[in-house]
KOLZA-255321 format. One record per residue (C-alpha): residue number from 1; residue in three letters; x, z, y. Coordinates in steps of 0.25 Angstrom, whole numbers, padded with zeros to 4 digits. Each point is the difference from the previous one (the first is absolute). Layout:
loza: NUM | dodren: Ala | x: X | z: Z | y: Y
...
***
This chain:
loza: 1 | dodren: Met | x: -0104 | z: 0220 | y: -0055
loza: 2 | dodren: Leu | x: 0007 | z: -0013 | y: 0000
loza: 3 | dodren: Pro | x: 0006 | z: -0006 | y: -0013
loza: 4 | dodren: Glu | x: 0015 | z: 0001 | y: -0001
loza: 5 | dodren: Thr | x: 0003 | z: -0014 | y: 0002
loza: 6 | dodren: Val | x: -0008 | z: -0001 | y: 0013
loza: 7 | dodren: Lys | x: 0005 | z: 0014 | y: 0005
loza: 8 | dodren: Ser | x: 0015 | z: -0005 | y: -0002
loza: 9 | dodren: Lys | x: -0003 | z: -0013 | y: 0008
loza: 10 | dodren: Tyr | x: -0006 | z: 0009 | y: 0011
loza: 11 | dodren: His | x: 0012 | z: 0009 | y: 0001
loza: 12 | dodren: Asp | x: 0009 | z: -0013 | y: 0000
loza: 13 | dodren: Leu | x: -0008 | z: -0005 | y: 0012
loza: 14 | dodren: Leu | x: 0002 | z: 0014 | y: 0007
loza: 15 | dodren: Ser | x: 0015 | z: 0001 | y: -0003
loza: 16 | dodren: Val | x: 0003 | z: -0014 | y: 0007
loza: 17 | dodren: Gln | x: 0010 | z: 0003 | y: 0011
loza: 18 | dodren: His | x: -0001 | z: -0008 | y: 0013
loza: 19 | dodren: Pro | x: 0011 | z: -0002 | y: 0011
loza: 20 | dodren: Arg | x: -0002 | z: 0007 | y: 0013
loza: 21 | dodren: Val | x: -0006 | z: -0010 | y: 0010
loza: 22 | dodren: Lys | x: -0005 | z: 0001 | y: 0014
loza: 23 | dodren: Pro | x: -0015 | z: 0005 | y: 0002
loza: 24 | dodren: Leu | x: -0006 | z: -0013 | y: 0003
loza: 25 | dodren: Glu | x: 0007 | z: -0007 | y: -0011
loza: 26 | dodren: Tyr | x: -0003 | z: 0011 | y: -0010
loza: 27 | dodren: Arg | x: -0015 | z: -0001 | y: 0003
loza: 28 | dodren: His | x: 0000 | z: -0015 | y: -0002
loza: 29 | dodren: Glu | x: 0008 | z: 0002 | y: -0013
loza: 30 | dodren: Gln | x: -0009 | z: 0011 | y: -0005
loza: 31 | dodren: Gln | x: -0012 | z: -0009 | y: 0002
loza: 32 | dodren: Asn | x: 0006 | z: -0011 | y: -0008
loza: 33 | dodren: Thr | x: 0006 | z: 0009 | y: -0011
loza: 34 | dodren: Phe | x: -0011 | z: 0011 | y: -0003
loza: 35 | dodren: Lys | x: -0013 | z: -0008 | y: 0001
loza: 36 | dodren: Pro | x: -0010 | z: 0007 | y: -0010
loza: 37 | dodren: Glu | x: -0003 | z: -0013 | y: -0007
loza: 38 | dodren: Glu | x: 0015 | z: -0002 | y: -0003
loza: 39 | dodren: Ile | x: 0002 | z: 0014 | y: -0005
loza: 40 | dodren: Leu | x: -0013 | z: -0002 | y: -0009
loza: 41 | dodren: Tyr | x: 0006 | z: -0012 | y: -0006
loza: 42 | dodren: Lys | x: 0014 | z: 0006 | y: -0002
loza: 43 | dodren: Thr | x: -0006 | z: 0012 | y: -0007
loza: 44 | dodren: Leu | x: -0012 | z: -0005 | y: -0008
loza: 45 | dodren: Gly | x: 0004 | z: -0015 | y: -0001
loza: 46 | dodren: Phe | x: -0012 | z: -0005 | y: 0007
loza: 47 | dodren: Ser | x: -0007 | z: 0000 | y: 0014
loza: 48 | dodren: Val | x: -0014 | z: -0003 | y: 0004
loza: 49 | dodren: Ala | x: -0007 | z: -0003 | y: 0013
loza: 50 | dodren: Gln | x: -0013 | z: -0005 | y: 0007
loza: 51 | dodren: Ala | x: -0003 | z: -0015 | y: 0001
loza: 52 | dodren: Thr | x: -0012 | z: -0009 | y: 0001
loza: 53 | dodren: Ser | x: -0007 | z: 0001 | y: -0013
loza: 54 | dodren: Ser | x: -0001 | z: -0012 | y: -0010
loza: 55 | dodren: Leu | x: -0015 | z: 0003 | y: -0001
loza: 56 | dodren: Ile | x: -0008 | z: -0008 | y: 0009
loza: 57 | dodren: Ser | x: -0006 | z: 0009 | y: 0011
loza: 58 | dodren: Ala | x: 0006 | z: 0012 | y: -0005
loza: 59 | dodren: Gly | x: 0009 | z: 0003 | y: 0012
loza: 60 | dodren: Lys | x: 0013 | z: 0007 | y: -0003
loza: 61 | dodren: Gly | x: 0006 | z: 0003 | y: -0014
loza: 62 | dodren: Val | x: 0012 | z: 0006 | y: -0006
loza: 63 | dodren: Phe | x: 0011 | z: -0008 | y: -0006
loza: 64 | dodren: Val | x: 0013 | z: 0003 | y: -0007
loza: 65 | dodren: Thr | x: 0010 | z: -0006 | y: 0010
loza: 66 | dodren: Arg | x: 0013 | z: 0003 | y: -0008
loza: 67 | dodren: Gly | x: 0004 | z: 0003 | y: -0014
loza: 68 | dodren: Leu | x: -0008 | z: 0003 | y: -0013
loza: 69 | dodren: Val | x: -0010 | z: 0012 | y: -0001
loza: 70 | dodren: Pro | x: 0001 | z: 0005 | y: -0015
loza: 71 | dodren: Lys | x: -0013 | z: 0004 | y: -0007
loza: 72 | dodren: Gly | x: -0003 | z: 0015 | y: 0002
loza: 73 | dodren: Ala | x: 0007 | z: 0000 | y: 0014
loza: 74 | dodren: Val | x: -0006 | z: 0006 | y: 0012
loza: 75 | dodren: Val | x: -0002 | z: -0012 | y: 0009
loza: 76 | dodren: Ser | x: -0008 | z: 0005 | y: 0012
loza: 77 | dodren: Met | x: -0007 | z: 0013 | y: 0005
loza: 78 | dodren: Tyr | x: -0014 | z: 0001 | y: 0007
loza: 79 | dodren: Pro | x: 0002 | z: 0006 | y: 0013
loza: 80 | dodren: Gly | x: -0010 | z: 0008 | y: 0009
loza: 81 | dodren: Thr | x: -0007 | z: 0013 | y: 0003
loza: 82 | dodren: Val | x: -0005 | z: 0007 | y: -0012
loza: 83 | dodren: Tyr | x: -0014 | z: 0006 | y: 0001
loza: 84 | dodren: Gln | x: -0006 | z: 0010 | y: -0010
loza: 85 | dodren: Lys | x: -0014 | z: -0004 | y: -0005
loza: 86 | dodren: Tyr | x: -0007 | z: 0010 | y: 0009
loza: 87 | dodren: Glu | x: 0008 | z: -0004 | y: 0013
loza: 88 | dodren: Pro | x: -0007 | z: -0009 | y: 0011
loza: 89 | dodren: Ile | x: 0004 | z: -0014 | y: 0000
loza: 90 | dodren: Phe | x: -0012 | z: -0007 | y: 0005
loza: 91 | dodren: Phe | x: 0005 | z: -0006 | y: 0013
loza: 92 | dodren: Gln | x: 0013 | z: -0004 | y: -0006
loza: 93 | dodren: Ser | x: -0007 | z: -0007 | y: -0012
loza: 94 | dodren: Val | x: -0009 | z: -0009 | y: 0009
loza: 95 | dodren: Gly | x: 0005 | z: -0015 | y: -0003
loza: 96 | dodren: Asn | x: 0012 | z: 0005 | y: -0007
loza: 97 | dodren: Pro | x: 0004 | z: -0007 | y: -0012
loza: 98 | dodren: Phe | x: 0013 | z: 0008 | y: -0002
loza: 99 | dodren: Ile | x: -0006 | z: 0013 | y: -0006
loza: 100 | dodren: Phe | x: 0004 | z: 0003 | y: -0014
loza: 101 | dodren: Arg | x: -0008 | z: 0009 | y: -0009
loza: 102 | dodren: Cys | x: 0007 | z: 0008 | y: -0010
loza: 103 | dodren: Leu | x: -0007 | z: 0003 | y: -0014
loza: 104 | dodren: Asp | x: -0003 | z: 0015 | y: 0005
loza: 105 | dodren: Gly | x: -0006 | z: -0005 | y: 0013
loza: 106 | dodren: Val | x: 0013 | z: 0002 | y: 0009
loza: 107 | dodren: Leu | x: 0001 | z: -0011 | y: 0011
loza: 108 | dodren: Ile | x: 0012 | z: -0006 | y: 0006
loza: 109 | dodren: Asp | x: -0002 | z: -0008 | y: 0013
loza: 110 | dodren: Gly | x: 0011 | z: -0011 | y: 0000
loza: 111 | dodren: Asn | x: -0005 | z: -0007 | y: 0013
loza: 112 | dodren: Asp | x: 0011 | z: -0001 | y: 0010
loza: 113 | dodren: Lys | x: -0009 | z: -0003 | y: 0012
loza: 114 | dodren: Gly | x: -0011 | z: 0006 | y: 0008
loza: 115 | dodren: Ile | x: -0004 | z: 0015 | y: -0002
loza: 116 | dodren: Ser | x: 0006 | z: 0000 | y: -0013
loza: 117 | dodren: Lys | x: 0014 | z: -0002 | y: 0006
loza: 118 | dodren: Val | x: -0003 | z: 0011 | y: 0011
loza: 119 | dodren: Val | x: -0004 | z: 0010 | y: -0011
loza: 120 | dodren: Tyr | x: 0012 | z: -0002 | y: -0008
loza: 121 | dodren: Arg | x: 0010 | z: 0001 | y: 0012
loza: 122 | dodren: Ser | x: -0007 | z: 0013 | y: 0004
loza: 123 | dodren: Cys | x: 0001 | z: 0006 | y: -0014
loza: 124 | dodren: Asn | x: 0015 | z: -0005 | y: 0000
loza: 125 | dodren: Gly | x: 0003 | z: 0007 | y: 0013
loza: 126 | dodren: Arg | x: -0007 | z: 0013 | y: -0005
loza: 127 | dodren: Asp | x: 0008 | z: 0002 | y: -0012
loza: 128 | dodren: Arg | x: 0015 | z: 0003 | y: 0002
loza: 129 | dodren: Leu | x: 0009 | z: 0010 | y: -0006
loza: 130 | dodren: Gly | x: 0011 | z: 0002 | y: 0010
loza: 131 | dodren: Pro | x: 0007 | z: -0014 | y: 0001
loza: 132 | dodren: Phe | x: -0007 | z: -0006 | y: -0012
loza: 133 | dodren: Lys | x: -0012 | z: -0008 | y: 0001
loza: 134 | dodren: Met | x: -0010 | z: 0001 | y: -0012
loza: 135 | dodren: Ser | x: -0003 | z: -0014 | y: -0001
loza: 136 | dodren: Asp | x: 0004 | z: -0014 | y: 0005
loza: 137 | dodren: Ser | x: -0008 | z: -0007 | y: 0011
loza: 138 | dodren: Thr | x: 0009 | z: -0013 | y: 0001
loza: 139 | dodren: Trp | x: -0010 | z: -0007 | y: -0009
loza: 140 | dodren: Leu | x: -0009 | z: -0001 | y: 0012
loza: 141 | dodren: Thr | x: 0011 | z: -0008 | y: 0007
loza: 142 | dodren: Ser | x: 0008 | z: -0013 | y: -0002
loza: 143 | dodren: Glu | x: 0012 | z: 0009 | y: -0003
loza: 144 | dodren: Ile | x: -0003 | z: 0006 | y: -0013
loza: 145 | dodren: Cys | x: 0010 | z: 0010 | y: -0006
loza: 146 | dodren: Asn | x: -0006 | z: 0000 | y: -0013
loza: 147 | dodren: Pro | x: -0002 | z: -0014 | y: -0004
loza: 148 | dodren: Leu | x: -0008 | z: 0003 | y: -0012
loza: 149 | dodren: Ala | x: -0011 | z: 0005 | y: 0009
loza: 150 | dodren: Val | x: -0008 | z: -0013 | y: 0000
loza: 151 | dodren: Gly | x: -0010 | z: 0003 | y: -0012
loza: 152 | dodren: Gln | x: -0012 | z: -0001 | y: 0008
loza: 153 | dodren: Tyr | x: 0002 | z: -0015 | y: 0002
loza: 154 | dodren: Val | x: 0001 | z: -0003 | y: -0015
loza: 155 | dodren: Asn | x: -0012 | z: -0009 | y: -0003
loza: 156 | dodren: Asn | x: -0010 | z: 0001 | y: -0011
loza: 157 | dodren: Cys | x: 0003 | z: -0010 | y: -0012
loza: 158 | dodren: Ser | x: -0009 | z: -0012 | y: -0003
loza: 159 | dodren: Asn | x: -0004 | z: -0009 | y: -0012
loza: 160 | dodren: Asp | x: 0013 | z: -0008 | y: 0002
loza: 161 | dodren: Arg | x: 0009 | z: 0011 | y: 0006
loza: 162 | dodren: Ala | x: 0001 | z: 0011 | y: -0011
loza: 163 | dodren: Ala | x: 0004 | z: 0014 | y: 0005
loza: 164 | dodren: Asn | x: 0015 | z: 0003 | y: -0001
loza: 165 | dodren: Val | x: -0001 | z: 0014 | y: 0005
loza: 166 | dodren: Cys | x: -0009 | z: 0012 | y: -0002
loza: 167 | dodren: Tyr | x: -0002 | z: 0013 | y: 0008
loza: 168 | dodren: Gln | x: 0005 | z: 0013 | y: -0004
loza: 169 | dodren: Glu | x: -0004 | z: 0013 | y: 0006
loza: 170 | dodren: Phe | x: 0008 | z: 0013 | y: 0001
loza: 171 | dodren: Asp | x: 0001 | z: 0013 | y: 0008
loza: 172 | dodren: Val | x: 0014 | z: 0003 | y: 0007
loza: 173 | dodren: Pro | x: 0006 | z: 0012 | y: -0007
loza: 174 | dodren: Ala | x: 0003 | z: 0012 | y: 0007
loza: 175 | dodren: Val | x: 0015 | z: -0001 | y: -0003
loza: 176 | dodren: Phe | x: 0001 | z: -0013 | y: 0007
loza: 177 | dodren: Pro | x: 0011 | z: 0000 | y: 0010
loza: 178 | dodren: Ile | x: -0004 | z: 0004 | y: 0014
loza: 179 | dodren: Glu | x: 0010 | z: -0010 | y: 0006
loza: 180 | dodren: Leu | x: -0005 | z: -0012 | y: -0008
loza: 181 | dodren: Lys | x: -0015 | z: 0002 | y: 0005
loza: 182 | dodren: Gln | x: 0003 | z: -0008 | y: 0012
loza: 183 | dodren: Tyr | x: 0000 | z: -0012 | y: -0009
loza: 184 | dodren: Leu | x: -0014 | z: 0002 | y: -0006
loza: 185 | dodren: Pro | x: -0010 | z: -0009 | y: 0007
loza: 186 | dodren: Asn | x: -0012 | z: 0010 | y: -0002
loza: 187 | dodren: Ile | x: -0005 | z: 0013 | y: 0007
loza: 188 | dodren: Ala | x: -0011 | z: 0009 | y: -0002
loza: 189 | dodren: Tyr | x: -0012 | z: -0001 | y: 0010
loza: 190 | dodren: Ser | x: -0001 | z: 0015 | y: 0000
loza: 191 | dodren: Cys | x: 0012 | z: 0010 | y: 0000
loza: 192 | dodren: Asp | x: -0004 | z: 0006 | y: -0014
loza: 193 | dodren: Lys | x: 0012 | z: 0006 | y: -0006
loza: 194 | dodren: Gln | x: -0008 | z: 0003 | y: -0013
loza: 195 | dodren: Ser | x: -0002 | z: -0015 | y: -0004
loza: 196 | dodren: Pro | x: 0011 | z: -0009 | y: -0004
loza: 197 | dodren: Leu | x: 0003 | z: -0013 | y: 0007
loza: 198 | dodren: Arg | x: -0007 | z: -0011 | y: -0007
loza: 199 | dodren: Cys | x: 0008 | z: -0013 | y: -0001
loza: 200 | dodren: Val | x: -0003 | z: -0014 | y: -0006
loza: 201 | dodren: Ile | x: 0011 | z: -0009 | y: -0005
loza: 202 | dodren: Leu | x: -0001 | z: -0014 | y: -0006
loza: 203 | dodren: Val | x: 0007 | z: -0003 | y: -0013
loza: 204 | dodren: Ala | x: 0005 | z: -0013 | y: -0006
loza: 205 | dodren: Leu | x: -0008 | z: -0004 | y: -0012
loza: 206 | dodren: Arg | x: 0010 | z: -0011 | y: -0004
loza: 207 | dodren: Asp | x: 0013 | z: -0005 | y: 0006
loza: 208 | dodren: Ile | x: -0003 | z: -0006 | y: 0014
loza: 209 | dodren: Lys | x: 0010 | z: -0011 | y: 0005
loza: 210 | dodren: Gln | x: 0004 | z: -0003 | y: 0014
loza: 211 | dodren: Gly | x: -0010 | z: -0008 | y: 0008
loza: 212 | dodren: Glu | x: -0012 | z: 0006 | y: -0008
loza: 213 | dodren: Glu | x: -0012 | z: 0007 | y: 0007
loza: 214 | dodren: Leu | x: -0005 | z: 0013 | y: -0005
loza: 215 | dodren: Phe | x: -0014 | z: 0001 | y: -0005
loza: 216 | dodren: Ser | x: -0007 | z: 0012 | y: -0004
loza: 217 | dodren: Asn | x: -0013 | z: 0003 | y: -0007
loza: 218 | dodren: Tyr | x: -0008 | z: 0009 | y: 0010
loza: 219 | dodren: Tyr | x: -0008 | z: 0006 | y: -0012
loza: 220 | dodren: Thr | x: 0013 | z: 0004 | y: -0008
loza: 221 | dodren: Ile | x: 0005 | z: 0014 | y: 0004
loza: 222 | dodren: Val | x: 0009 | z: 0008 | y: -0009
loza: 223 | dodren: Ser | x: 0000 | z: 0015 | y: 0002
***
């Protein structure tokens, strides 16, 4: 599913040979060598991270920390528990600004605190296939395995800050590799095998340079 240029870089990273070292040294070296944001940068040519927003009183925002995001590239993912429109979400929604509503009424709760966090962890522990997890829960922690899973912190555009990303909805295809699902920061609230998993990504509307903050339009969703 990856473009050939990206796929070749990915295989190059996997094929790098490392000398034998002692366990403690290897652990230290592994932490320095295989940081997710470093792999993201080497694979896609950019990295993103949370930081204090440039908007007054906006709290956190998401910035391009390295490289250049080309127009049309996936720059972030909206993590969280996915609720069908008929499923209960009242208590999770109280005072929660991180609930994303899709065009068809499907909801994604991207809150990484409180009851939302508990619900996601519970669903993540429920869904496993042998040694494989069916979703990534590290976005709830400070040690994120998928550095793109910060889309819930992308702020809305303003009069002087035009949107540079847009939302794109898609359903994960049935042929998606089982071993890669552990990197998807979304999970279904109920164990419904009939409904495909909904994901929302953020796509660059133009080239976005290092140091720029990401801004979306909350009313612009592409299905």
